[in-house]
C-alpha positions in Angstrom: 187.7 -147.6 167.8 185.0 -147.0 164.9 182.1 -148.8 166.2 180.4 -148.6 162.8 183.2 -150.2 161.2 183.2 -152.9 163.9 179.5 -153.4 163.5 179.6 -153.9 159.6 182.2 -156.3 159.8 180.8 -158.5 162.4 177.2 -158.3 160.6 178.9 -159.4 157.1 180.9 -162.0 159.0 177.7 -163.4 160.2 175.8 -163.4 157.3 178.7 -165.4 155.2 179.5 -167.6 158.0 183.2 -166.4 158.3 184.6 -166.6 161.6 186.5 -163.5 162.6 189.3 -162.6 165.2 188.8 -159.2 166.7 192.7 -157.8 167.1 193.6 -154.8 169.3 191.8 -155.9 172.5 194.1 -153.6 174.7 191.7 -152.0 177.6 188.7 -153.1 179.3 186.4 -150.5 177.3 187.6 -152.1 174.1 186.9 -155.4 175.3 183.5 -154.4 176.4 182.4 -152.9 173.2 184.1 -156.1 171.4 182.2 -158.7 173.3 178.6 -157.2 172.2 179.5 -158.5 168.9 180.2 -162.0 170.0 183.3 -162.5 167.8 184.7 -166.2 167.9 188.4 -165.2 168.9 190.0 -162.2 170.2 193.6 -160.9 170.3 195.1 -158.4 172.4 197.7 -157.1 174.7 194.9 -157.3 177.4 194.4 -160.8 177.1 198.0 -162.0 176.1 201.2 -160.4 176.8 203.7 -159.8 174.1 206.0 -163.0 173.7 209.3 -163.2 172.4 209.7 -165.7 169.4 211.2 -168.3 171.8 208.1 -167.7 173.9 205.7 -168.3 171.3 206.9 -171.6 170.5 207.2 -172.6 174.0 203.6 -171.6 174.8 202.4 -173.5 171.8 203.8 -176.6 172.7 202.6 -176.3 176.3 199.0 -175.7 175.0 199.4 -178.6 172.6 200.0 -181.2 175.3 
């Protein structure tokens, strides 16, 4: 992970009030680094297991209930 790029993007997003979803959170080390920048959203295999196409719809419909 290139921390300089992450830091630049996160600082830019705060200055411009653009919400950021950090993707690629695949292990605890990445998670701990990313959390220091307090992004609005996180996405990655550490947080959510890969789902099939049908599994995604099932999860979305259960979440909306």
